[in-house]
Backbone as ProteinMPNN parsed JSONL, in Angstrom:
{"seq_chain_A": "MAEEDAGPPAGIAGGGRDLALLSPNALRDGFLEQQREIRDAEDRVMRLQCVYNEEKVRLDKVCQEHGALKAETERHNQKLIEVTEETLRLQAEHQRLCKEIEDLNCARVRCNGQVVLLKQECGKARHELVQESERMDMAVERLAKARAEIQAYNEDLDTCELVRELRERAEDFLAEGISGGGFGAAGA", "coords_chain_A": {"N_chain_A": [[0.828, -1.155, -0.009], [1.945, 1.145, 0.512], [3.194, 1.731, -1.634], [1.039, 2.345, -3.365], [0.391, 4.914, -2.705], [2.386, 6.49, -3.424], [2.429, 8.246, -5.473], [2.343, 9.073, -8.859], [2.534, 6.41, -11.328], [5.793, 5.34, -12.068], [6.524, 4.338, -14.573], [4.338, 4.936, -16.123], [4.071, 7.74, -15.82], [6.481, 8.502, -16.622], [8.722, 7.973, -15.023], [10.592, 6.053, -15.284], [10.439, 3.38, -14.271], [9.668, -0.015, -14.671], [6.545, -1.178, -16.062], [5.66, -3.547, -15.268], [6.392, -3.998, -12.617], [4.694, -2.538, -11.12], [1.908, -2.034, -9.096], [-1.633, -3.2, -9.35], [-3.402, -1.266, -8.668], [-1.83, 1.103, -8.784], [-1.299, 1.001, -11.481], [-3.874, 1.29, -12.39], [-4.496, 3.804, -11.363], [-2.651, 5.245, -12.746], [-3.5, 4.81, -15.305], [-5.951, 6.032, -15.107], [-5.151, 8.724, -14.547], [-3.839, 9.146, -17.096], [-5.89, 9.043, -18.765], [-7.456, 11.102, -17.779], [-5.549, 13.177, -18.426], [-5.603, 12.774, -21.168], [-8.293, 13.347, -21.899], [-8.299, 16.091, -20.822], [-6.361, 17.066, -22.785], [-7.876, 16.481, -24.94], [-10.073, 18.199, -24.549], [-8.691, 20.552, -24.554], [-7.903, 20.436, -27.155], [-10.286, 20.524, -28.444], [-11.239, 23.06, -27.512], [-9.289, 24.622, -28.68], [-9.84, 23.932, -31.279], [-12.413, 25.098, -31.534], [-11.593, 27.725, -31.049], [-10.023, 27.866, -33.222], [-11.901, 27.522, -35.316], [-13.548, 29.675, -34.83], [-11.633, 31.751, -35.224], [-11.082, 31.208, -37.784], [-13.661, 31.681, -39.044], [-13.923, 34.303, -38.392], [-11.585, 35.317, -39.768], [-12.352, 34.631, -42.342], [-14.499, 36.372, -42.558], [-13.002, 38.731, -42.252], [-11.463, 38.551, -44.555], [-13.379, 38.653, -46.437], [-14.387, 41.212, -45.861], [-12.132, 42.517, -46.423], [-11.753, 41.995, -49.118], [-14.193, 43.248, -50.017], [-13.497, 45.943, -49.217], [-11.252, 46.243, -50.728], [-12.321, 46.073, -53.303], [-14.0, 48.322, -53.006], [-12.104, 50.309, -52.643], [-10.73, 50.169, -55.11], [-12.848, 50.925, -56.756], [-13.026, 53.501, -55.655], [-10.394, 54.502, -56.355], [-10.677, 54.245, -59.221], [-12.73, 56.178, -59.469], [-11.408, 58.311, -58.382], [-9.323, 58.644, -60.325], [-10.977, 59.258, -62.48], [-12.056, 61.763, -61.581], [-9.524, 63.144, -61.33], [-8.864, 63.143, -63.983], [-10.996, 64.731, -65.061], [-10.53, 67.018, -63.608], [-7.981, 67.895, -64.582], [-8.894, 68.212, -67.199], [-10.738, 70.313, -66.663], [-8.936, 72.218, -65.711], [-7.439, 72.646, -68.015], [-9.388, 73.785, -69.539], [-10.036, 75.982, -68.034], [-7.546, 77.371, -68.247], [-7.691, 77.817, -71.028], [-9.869, 79.467, -71.162], [-9.054, 81.585, -69.554], [-6.956, 82.52, -71.293], [-8.418, 83.228, -73.431], [-10.003, 85.287, -72.29], [-8.057, 87.064, -71.595], [-7.12, 87.569, -74.172], [-9.394, 88.869, -75.1], [-9.475, 91.117, -73.278], [-7.176, 92.343, -74.106], [-8.06, 92.883, -76.72], [-10.233, 94.614, -76.148], [-8.733, 96.706, -74.899], [-7.31, 97.597, -77.189], [-9.522, 98.101, -78.752], [-10.712, 100.27, -77.309], [-8.562, 102.102, -77.365], [-8.714, 102.595, -80.135], [-11.421, 103.691, -80.069], [-10.955, 105.96, -78.849], [-9.177, 107.277, -80.584], [-10.945, 107.321, -82.744], [-12.939, 109.006, -81.588], [-11.328, 111.334, -81.277], [-10.703, 111.931, -84.061], [-13.331, 112.203, -84.89], [-14.029, 114.432, -83.441], [-12.234, 116.261, -84.657], [-13.161, 116.122, -87.182], [-15.793, 117.089, -86.737], [-15.157, 119.701, -85.988], [-13.859, 120.616, -88.195], [-16.02, 120.393, -90.048], [-17.727, 122.367, -88.781], [-16.184, 124.606, -89.196], [-16.057, 124.47, -92.141], [-18.755, 124.771, -92.442], [-19.094, 127.398, -91.58], [-17.435, 128.548, -93.536], [-18.974, 127.933, -95.725], [-21.344, 129.324, -95.257], [-20.215, 131.772, -95.299], [-19.525, 131.837, -97.981], [-22.156, 131.56, -99.14], [-23.149, 133.892, -98.303], [-21.379, 135.629, -99.77], [-22.083, 134.832, -102.251], [-24.769, 135.57, -102.35], [-24.363, 138.341, -102.17], [-22.978, 138.717, -104.531], [-24.861, 138.07, -106.463], [-26.725, 139.975, -105.795], [-25.069, 142.056, -106.657], [-24.754, 141.385, -109.211], [-27.477, 141.501, -110.085], [-27.88, 144.222, -109.624], [-25.919, 145.234, -111.297], [-26.932, 144.217, -113.695], [-29.31, 145.65, -113.808], [-28.35, 148.161, -113.919], [-27.087, 147.877, -116.259], [-29.282, 147.437, -117.985], [-30.364, 150.009, -117.59], [-28.228, 151.39, -118.7], [-28.36, 150.391, -121.268], [-30.897, 151.315, -122.057], [-30.469, 153.901, -121.856], [-28.63, 154.285, -123.775], [-30.065, 153.329, -126.06], [-31.979, 155.303, -125.996], [-30.312, 157.475, -126.511], [-29.299, 156.83, -128.961], [-31.662, 156.936, -130.465], [-32.127, 159.608, -129.957], [-30.056, 160.698, -131.183], [-30.524, 159.808, -133.811], [-32.979, 160.989, -134.169], [-32.167, 163.771, -134.026], [-30.357, 163.587, -136.154], [-31.971, 163.166, -138.239], [-33.599, 165.506, -138.165], [-31.747, 167.494, -138.68], [-30.832, 166.989, -141.123], [-33.204, 166.929, -142.678], [-34.11, 169.578, -142.989], [-34.261, 170.875, -140.641], [-35.701, 171.723, -137.44], [-37.585, 173.494, -137.641], [-38.873, 173.162, -140.039], [-40.031, 170.991, -139.642], [-41.914, 171.584, -138.003], [-43.477, 173.09, -139.462]], "CA_chain_A": [[-0.108, -0.077, 0.01], [2.778, 2.253, 0.491], [3.566, 1.938, -3.188], [-0.049, 3.02, -4.078], [0.219, 6.333, -2.328], [3.699, 7.036, -3.669], [2.364, 9.201, -6.613], [2.05, 8.507, -10.226], [3.535, 5.262, -11.602], [6.942, 5.74, -12.775], [6.585, 3.902, -16.037], [3.401, 5.722, -16.821], [4.38, 9.211, -15.74], [7.838, 8.801, -17.283], [9.621, 7.944, -13.94], [11.576, 5.168, -15.713], [10.215, 2.097, -13.834], [8.948, -0.913, -15.47], [5.253, -1.353, -15.685], [5.367, -4.93, -14.576], [6.544, -3.89, -11.207], [3.616, -1.602, -10.339], [0.766, -2.764, -8.544], [-2.78, -2.883, -10.14], [-4.009, 0.095, -8.112], [-1.006, 2.05, -9.317], [-1.678, 1.006, -12.949], [-5.273, 1.922, -12.647], [-4.305, 5.237, -11.143], [-1.836, 5.897, -13.79], [-4.294, 4.811, -16.486], [-6.915, 7.151, -14.856], [-4.43, 9.882, -14.86], [-3.62, 9.217, -18.427], [-7.18, 9.226, -19.305], [-7.754, 12.517, -17.53], [-4.773, 14.011, -19.208], [-6.029, 12.664, -22.566], [-9.493, 14.198, -21.744], [-7.875, 17.401, -20.73], [-5.86, 17.291, -23.993], [-9.009, 16.557, -25.996], [-10.846, 19.479, -24.317], [-7.851, 21.664, -25.094], [-7.993, 20.422, -28.744], [-11.693, 20.973, -28.725], [-11.267, 24.47, -27.406], [-8.441, 25.206, -29.628], [-10.679, 23.883, -32.558], [-13.371, 26.203, -31.504], [-11.005, 28.961, -31.18], [-9.547, 28.057, -34.662], [-13.139, 27.725, -36.156], [-14.064, 31.125, -34.627], [-10.705, 32.565, -35.879], [-11.387, 30.91, -39.29], [-14.776, 32.451, -39.38], [-13.344, 35.732, -38.311], [-10.566, 35.39, -40.9], [-13.105, 34.632, -43.592], [-15.162, 37.551, -42.593], [-12.03, 39.773, -42.507], [-11.237, 38.387, -45.96], [-14.559, 39.273, -47.265], [-14.372, 42.643, -45.606], [-10.916, 42.969, -47.122], [-12.231, 41.915, -50.594], [-15.126, 44.408, -50.198], [-12.872, 47.156, -49.133], [-10.349, 46.323, -51.941], [-13.241, 46.495, -54.421], [-14.385, 49.777, -52.942], [-10.864, 51.03, -52.895], [-10.468, 50.153, -56.581], [-13.854, 51.968, -57.167], [-12.696, 54.989, -55.383], [-9.302, 54.707, -57.167], [-11.028, 54.557, -60.538], [-13.432, 57.495, -59.365], [-10.289, 59.474, -58.225], [-8.726, 58.759, -61.739], [-11.83, 60.002, -63.297], [-12.066, 63.179, -61.032], [-8.282, 63.709, -61.71], [-8.875, 63.585, -65.467], [-12.019, 65.806, -65.224], [-9.88, 68.239, -63.084], [-7.134, 68.282, -65.556], [-9.621, 68.832, -68.292], [-11.226, 71.703, -66.314], [-7.943, 73.199, -65.69], [-7.108, 73.031, -69.357], [-10.496, 74.608, -70.137], [-9.857, 77.22, -67.277], [-6.385, 78.076, -68.926], [-8.061, 78.292, -72.393], [-10.757, 80.666, -70.98], [-8.209, 82.746, -69.088], [-6.134, 82.996, -72.347], [-9.516, 83.827, -74.125], [-10.402, 86.396, -71.516], [-6.788, 87.909, -71.821], [-7.286, 88.083, -75.537], [-10.482, 89.796, -75.18], [-9.045, 92.266, -72.606], [-6.244, 93.069, -75.044], [-8.827, 93.491, -77.859], [-10.956, 95.66, -75.528], [-7.811, 97.85, -74.792], [-7.087, 98.052, -78.524], [-10.889, 98.82, -79.188], [-10.797, 101.425, -76.432], [-7.717, 102.94, -78.054], [-9.346, 103.024, -81.431], [-12.405, 104.517, -79.954], [-10.134, 107.257, -78.44], [-8.767, 107.869, -81.786], [-12.169, 107.816, -83.48], [-13.531, 110.233, -81.06], [-10.48, 112.494, -81.699], [-10.944, 112.223, -85.507], [-14.722, 112.834, -84.996], [-13.909, 115.819, -82.945], [-11.636, 117.08, -85.608], [-14.02, 116.177, -88.385], [-16.917, 118.01, -86.444], [-14.481, 121.014, -86.019], [-13.685, 121.007, -89.667], [-17.377, 120.622, -90.536], [-18.161, 123.594, -88.284], [-15.361, 125.544, -90.065], [-16.617, 124.368, -93.443], [-20.09, 125.401, -92.459], [-18.876, 128.711, -91.603], [-17.032, 129.054, -94.812], [-20.133, 127.746, -96.709], [-22.232, 130.425, -94.771], [-19.658, 133.051, -95.935], [-19.596, 131.682, -99.424], [-23.555, 131.88, -99.463], [-23.477, 135.299, -98.207], [-20.892, 136.192, -100.846], [-22.991, 134.484, -103.508], [-25.939, 136.549, -102.419], [-23.811, 139.601, -102.543], [-22.575, 138.687, -105.942], [-26.135, 137.994, -107.096], [-27.3, 141.394, -105.724], [-24.289, 143.017, -107.6], [-25.077, 141.114, -110.693], [-28.757, 142.149, -110.416], [-27.636, 145.742, -109.687], [-25.226, 145.455, -112.583], [-27.941, 144.005, -114.834], [-30.261, 146.798, -113.686], [-27.518, 149.274, -114.398], [-26.796, 147.591, -117.75], [-30.508, 147.775, -118.665], [-30.537, 151.37, -117.572], [-27.352, 151.844, -119.684], [-28.95, 150.091, -122.644], [-32.023, 152.178, -122.205], [-29.866, 155.355, -122.104], [-27.9, 154.139, -125.083], [-31.119, 153.313, -127.039], [-32.587, 156.655, -126.092], [-29.313, 158.399, -127.128], [-29.249, 156.57, -130.36], [-32.892, 157.569, -130.933], [-32.027, 161.098, -129.935], [-29.112, 161.127, -132.292], [-31.268, 159.503, -135.074], [-33.952, 162.011, -134.263], [-31.439, 164.952, -134.358], [-29.822, 163.541, -137.452], [-32.936, 163.302, -139.166], [-34.031, 166.864, -138.162], [-30.711, 168.295, -139.279], [-30.753, 166.521, -142.512], [-34.462, 167.208, -143.223], [-34.408, 170.877, -142.975], [-34.414, 171.459, -139.366], [-36.89, 171.413, -136.525], [-38.783, 174.44, -138.08], [-39.725, 172.656, -141.161], [-40.844, 169.732, -139.259], [-43.061, 172.092, -137.328], [-44.425, 173.93, -140.365]], "C_chain_A": [[0.897, 1.243, 0.026], [3.202, 2.731, -0.909], [2.366, 2.68, -3.83], [-0.154, 4.521, -3.954], [1.457, 7.137, -2.805], [3.56, 8.025, -4.8], [2.098, 8.451, -7.88], [3.04, 7.435, -10.487], [4.678, 5.859, -12.374], [6.987, 5.42, -14.194], [5.557, 4.661, -16.73], [3.848, 7.234, -16.911], [5.796, 9.583, -16.193], [8.836, 8.691, -16.085], [10.699, 6.838, -14.308], [11.46, 3.846, -15.049], [9.503, 1.26, -14.783], [7.552, -1.077, -15.132], [4.83, -2.732, -14.86], [5.62, -4.808, -12.998], [5.553, -3.059, -10.355], [2.541, -2.543, -10.16], [-0.476, -2.379, -9.501], [-3.486, -1.527, -9.774], [-3.132, 1.255, -8.75], [-1.19, 2.168, -10.848], [-2.918, 1.696, -13.191], [-5.175, 3.452, -12.329], [-3.553, 5.949, -12.308], [-2.635, 5.845, -15.114], [-5.291, 5.997, -16.257], [-6.297, 8.493, -15.095], [-4.198, 10.126, -16.221], [-4.791, 9.634, -19.152], [-7.694, 10.645, -18.984], [-6.835, 13.369, -18.335], [-5.251, 14.011, -20.818], [-7.33, 13.562, -22.76], [-9.299, 15.634, -21.769], [-7.257, 17.947, -22.133], [-6.996, 17.515, -25.054], [-9.829, 17.816, -25.811], [-10.016, 20.559, -24.894], [-7.901, 21.641, -26.611], [-9.343, 20.901, -29.172], [-11.742, 22.534, -28.632], [-10.387, 25.193, -28.361], [-9.133, 25.035, -31.018], [-11.605, 24.846, -32.658], [-12.75, 27.437, -31.844], [-10.575, 29.087, -32.662], [-10.56, 28.275, -35.567], [-13.515, 29.16, -36.067], [-12.993, 32.118, -35.308], [-10.766, 32.439, -37.306], [-12.433, 31.699, -39.861], [-14.502, 34.003, -39.433], [-12.511, 36.166, -39.497], [-11.361, 35.543, -42.185], [-13.853, 35.875, -43.68], [-14.156, 38.708, -42.755], [-11.663, 39.685, -43.95], [-12.153, 38.962, -46.82], [-14.602, 40.748, -47.138], [-13.203, 43.265, -46.52], [-11.243, 42.929, -48.651], [-13.226, 43.101, -50.906], [-14.411, 45.665, -50.248], [-11.841, 47.347, -50.27], [-11.126, 46.762, -53.066], [-13.65, 47.981, -54.317], [-13.289, 50.678, -52.99], [-10.618, 51.277, -54.421], [-11.527, 50.983, -57.141], [-13.431, 53.313, -56.944], [-11.428, 55.366, -56.081], [-9.756, 55.142, -58.516], [-11.809, 55.952, -60.607], [-12.314, 58.597, -59.184], [-9.564, 59.714, -59.664], [-9.547, 59.653, -62.541], [-11.933, 61.508, -62.901], [-10.868, 63.82, -61.429], [-8.307, 64.211, -63.084], [-9.823, 64.708, -65.618], [-11.308, 67.085, -64.675], [-8.838, 68.699, -63.959], [-7.734, 68.91, -66.829], [-10.185, 70.247, -67.978], [-10.122, 72.552, -66.191], [-7.423, 73.541, -66.973], [-8.149, 74.064, -69.844], [-10.399, 76.036, -69.381], [-8.614, 78.037, -68.001], [-6.773, 78.529, -70.241], [-8.968, 79.637, -72.128], [-10.041, 81.799, -70.341], [-7.515, 83.351, -70.238], [-7.294, 83.862, -73.317], [-9.959, 85.229, -73.495], [-9.14, 87.587, -71.661], [-6.766, 88.549, -73.178], [-8.226, 89.085, -75.779], [-10.207, 91.106, -74.452], [-8.155, 93.14, -73.441], [-7.093, 93.786, -76.168], [-9.653, 94.723, -77.336], [-10.166, 96.843, -75.517], [-7.601, 98.531, -76.189], [-8.385, 98.894, -78.961], [-11.037, 100.303, -78.456], [-9.877, 102.508, -76.991], [-8.179, 103.478, -79.305], [-10.54, 104.044, -81.147], [-11.913, 105.957, -79.477], [-9.844, 107.943, -79.656], [-9.908, 108.191, -82.739], [-12.848, 108.898, -82.94], [-12.677, 111.496, -81.279], [-10.615, 112.979, -83.155], [-12.419, 112.717, -85.703], [-14.725, 114.175, -84.591], [-13.446, 116.788, -84.049], [-12.538, 117.183, -86.827], [-15.213, 117.24, -88.071], [-16.379, 119.496, -86.499], [-14.381, 121.465, -87.454], [-15.028, 121.238, -90.339], [-17.949, 121.942, -90.053], [-17.355, 124.704, -89.087], [-15.893, 125.604, -91.459], [-17.917, 125.01, -93.601], [-20.0, 126.864, -92.484], [-18.473, 129.29, -92.915], [-18.144, 128.921, -95.787], [-20.999, 128.936, -96.493], [-21.595, 131.682, -95.623], [-19.749, 132.955, -97.377], [-21.019, 132.016, -99.892], [-23.715, 133.343, -99.418], [-22.672, 136.006, -99.372], [-21.619, 136.08, -102.287], [-24.137, 135.412, -103.553], [-25.537, 137.877, -102.621], [-23.61, 139.715, -104.029], [-23.941, 138.786, -106.757], [-26.744, 139.431, -107.086], [-26.444, 142.29, -106.626], [-24.616, 142.826, -108.91], [-26.4, 141.665, -111.063], [-28.652, 143.677, -110.582], [-27.017, 146.048, -111.09], [-26.176, 145.306, -113.898], [-28.954, 145.192, -114.903], [-29.601, 148.093, -114.279], [-27.217, 149.065, -115.946], [-28.089, 147.979, -118.47], [-30.682, 149.257, -118.631], [-29.431, 151.923, -118.716], [-27.736, 151.541, -121.087], [-30.003, 151.054, -123.06], [-31.528, 153.592, -122.519], [-29.18, 155.258, -123.508], [-28.978, 154.146, -126.135], [-31.727, 154.662, -127.128], [-31.476, 157.685, -126.757], [-29.239, 158.201, -128.49], [-30.431, 157.112, -131.103], [-32.692, 158.996, -130.974], [-31.128, 161.541, -131.02], [-29.618, 160.829, -133.577], [-32.196, 160.656, -135.255], [-33.277, 163.326, -134.703], [-30.784, 164.782, -135.771], [-30.863, 163.716, -138.584], [-33.585, 164.921, -139.185], [-32.894, 167.821, -138.813], [-30.816, 168.001, -140.779], [-32.109, 166.878, -143.341], [-34.901, 168.643, -143.259], [-34.623, 171.513, -141.558], [-35.672, 171.122, -138.606], [-37.919, 172.305, -136.945], [-39.61, 173.872, -139.149], [-40.45, 171.599, -140.692], [-42.109, 170.345, -138.585], [-44.011, 172.746, -138.301], [-45.16, 172.804, -141.015]], "O_chain_A": [[0.513, 2.299, -0.477], [3.489, 3.887, -1.22], [2.563, 3.522, -4.706], [-0.637, 5.261, -4.81], [1.528, 8.347, -2.589], [4.572, 8.657, -5.103], [1.665, 7.298, -7.88], [4.176, 7.455, -10.012], [4.523, 6.752, -13.206], [7.481, 6.228, -14.98], [5.795, 5.056, -17.872], [3.954, 7.824, -17.986], [6.233, 10.733, -16.161], [9.846, 9.385, -16.196], [11.689, 6.765, -13.579], [12.416, 3.094, -15.239], [8.782, 1.767, -15.643], [7.275, -1.124, -13.933], [3.915, -2.88, -14.051], [5.014, -5.55, -12.224], [5.613, -2.942, -9.132], [2.29, -3.548, -10.825], [-0.406, -1.441, -10.296], [-4.063, -0.836, -10.613], [-3.683, 2.262, -9.193], [-1.23, 3.262, -11.411], [-3.043, 2.563, -14.056], [-5.771, 4.262, -13.04], [-3.846, 7.072, -12.718], [-2.475, 6.727, -15.957], [-5.44, 6.853, -17.129], [-6.878, 9.327, -15.79], [-4.33, 11.285, -16.617], [-4.737, 10.473, -20.052], [-8.296, 11.298, -19.837], [-7.347, 14.308, -18.943], [-5.266, 15.008, -21.54], [-7.401, 14.395, -23.664], [-9.93, 16.371, -22.527], [-7.563, 19.055, -22.575], [-7.059, 18.462, -25.837], [-10.242, 18.44, -26.788], [-10.514, 21.406, -25.636], [-7.936, 22.684, -27.265], [-9.488, 21.612, -30.167], [-12.217, 23.211, -29.544], [-10.723, 26.289, -28.81], [-9.012, 25.93, -31.855], [-11.725, 25.475, -33.709], [-13.183, 28.168, -32.735], [-10.7, 30.139, -33.288], [-10.391, 29.033, -36.521], [-13.775, 29.812, -37.078], [-13.37, 33.146, -35.871], [-10.54, 33.406, -38.034], [-12.3, 32.315, -40.918], [-14.817, 34.752, -40.357], [-12.715, 37.212, -40.112], [-11.107, 36.429, -43.001], [-13.897, 36.466, -44.759], [-14.533, 39.667, -43.43], [-11.55, 40.742, -44.571], [-11.848, 39.655, -47.791], [-14.814, 41.475, -48.109], [-13.32, 44.286, -47.197], [-10.95, 43.905, -49.341], [-13.092, 43.815, -51.9], [-14.614, 46.45, -51.175], [-11.594, 48.47, -50.711], [-10.741, 47.696, -53.769], [-13.658, 48.747, -55.28], [-13.5, 51.828, -53.375], [-10.354, 52.384, -54.891], [-11.191, 51.782, -58.016], [-13.439, 54.176, -57.821], [-11.327, 56.544, -56.425], [-9.363, 56.206, -58.995], [-11.643, 56.747, -61.532], [-12.36, 59.659, -59.806], [-9.281, 60.844, -60.061], [-9.093, 60.605, -63.176], [-11.903, 62.39, -63.759], [-10.953, 64.968, -61.867], [-7.928, 65.331, -63.424], [-9.458, 65.656, -66.313], [-11.491, 68.153, -65.259], [-8.754, 69.916, -64.125], [-7.25, 69.878, -67.416], [-10.149, 71.179, -68.782], [-10.296, 73.71, -66.572], [-6.955, 74.669, -67.124], [-7.81, 75.068, -70.472], [-10.635, 77.087, -69.977], [-8.733, 79.23, -68.28], [-6.271, 79.572, -70.66], [-8.812, 80.678, -72.766], [-10.418, 82.944, -70.587], [-7.42, 84.578, -70.284], [-7.048, 84.956, -73.826], [-10.236, 86.184, -74.221], [-9.351, 88.791, -71.81], [-6.487, 89.73, -73.385], [-8.007, 90.042, -76.521], [-10.65, 92.149, -74.933], [-8.273, 94.363, -73.524], [-6.928, 94.958, -76.505], [-9.742, 95.74, -78.023], [-10.606, 97.899, -75.972], [-7.688, 99.746, -76.36], [-8.36, 100.043, -79.403], [-11.439, 101.305, -79.049], [-10.274, 103.668, -77.103], [-8.075, 104.677, -79.562], [-10.677, 105.063, -81.824], [-12.534, 106.977, -79.777], [-10.21, 109.108, -79.811], [-9.867, 109.192, -83.454], [-13.35, 109.733, -83.692], [-13.216, 112.59, -81.446], [-10.639, 114.173, -83.457], [-12.69, 113.542, -86.575], [-15.316, 115.04, -85.239], [-14.024, 117.832, -84.35], [-12.648, 118.25, -87.43], [-15.575, 118.08, -88.894], [-17.062, 120.395, -86.989], [-14.784, 122.566, -87.828], [-15.171, 122.177, -91.121], [-18.616, 122.615, -90.839], [-17.97, 125.649, -89.581], [-16.17, 126.698, -91.95], [-18.236, 125.664, -94.594], [-20.682, 127.54, -93.254], [-18.996, 130.3, -93.386], [-18.256, 129.781, -96.661], [-21.391, 129.557, -97.48], [-22.224, 132.402, -96.398], [-20.047, 133.967, -98.012], [-21.16, 132.679, -100.919], [-24.296, 133.976, -100.299], [-23.234, 136.939, -99.946], [-21.707, 136.935, -103.168], [-24.475, 135.981, -104.592], [-26.304, 138.619, -103.235], [-24.019, 140.679, -104.676], [-24.029, 139.6, -107.677], [-27.176, 139.992, -108.093], [-26.976, 143.18, -107.29], [-24.769, 143.745, -109.715], [-26.562, 142.229, -112.146], [-29.213, 144.297, -111.485], [-27.459, 146.889, -111.872], [-26.182, 146.057, -114.874], [-29.356, 145.624, -115.983], [-30.199, 148.91, -114.979], [-27.127, 150.007, -116.732], [-28.053, 148.742, -119.436], [-31.149, 149.784, -119.64], [-29.759, 152.793, -119.523], [-27.48, 152.325, -122.001], [-30.046, 151.548, -124.187], [-32.098, 154.332, -123.321], [-29.243, 156.21, -124.286], [-28.849, 154.922, -127.081], [-31.981, 155.149, -128.23], [-31.845, 158.619, -127.47], [-29.128, 159.161, -129.252], [-30.301, 157.667, -132.194], [-33.058, 159.618, -131.972], [-31.338, 162.553, -131.688], [-29.219, 161.522, -134.513], [-32.243, 161.261, -136.326], [-33.746, 163.951, -135.654], [-30.679, 165.767, -136.502], [-30.639, 164.297, -139.645], [-34.005, 165.408, -140.235], [-33.222, 168.843, -139.416], [-30.881, 168.945, -141.566], [-32.058, 167.087, -144.553], [-36.069, 168.882, -143.564], [-35.144, 172.622, -141.44], [-36.546, 170.375, -139.045], [-39.089, 172.021, -136.69], [-40.829, 174.035, -139.21], [-41.477, 171.256, -141.278], [-43.188, 169.751, -138.584], [-45.192, 172.934, -138.013], [-46.042, 173.037, -141.841]]}, "name": "protein", "num_of_chains": 1, "seq": "MAEEDAGPPAGIAGGGRDLALLSPNALRDGFLEQQREIRDAEDRVMRLQCVYNEEKVRLDKVCQEHGALKAETERHNQKLIEVTEETLRLQAEHQRLCKEIEDLNCARVRCNGQVVLLKQECGKARHELVQESERMDMAVERLAKARAEIQAYNEDLDTCELVRELRERAEDFLAEGISGGGFGAAGA"}
């Protein structure tokens, strides 16, 4: 009996003693101890298998989430590429519009300069027109004076013609009177 209480059998527990030397109680205790260790190991294996299964489920879920996130990342990357391309297109359009605005501003400055020159030319033309109008008024006045002078001259000429005609008649009359015997003969 002292051997039974001595602890685990040496051969079973690895004590190095031969199994044949152990008592049946020690063998039974060793067997029960081994059975308990096997059950504990099986429990540990079951727990590890459960943990493994849970971890595998979690890993599968993480892989699915990773796949979904990867697909979403690729969609976002594609969207980012599209947005970047659109941004580049808009930047090019913006630069083109800025150039066009710059060209329009230059054209406006040129047009403003031309408007200033045209206003100056218009002012000069207006001034010349006023001067020409004044010269025209003076010419019209001179023309009116010339017409009046011509009219007066024509009237004077008519008067001179009348005087000449009267003079010629008087001379003719006098010449007839002298050659015809005088004025007395005409009265007799």
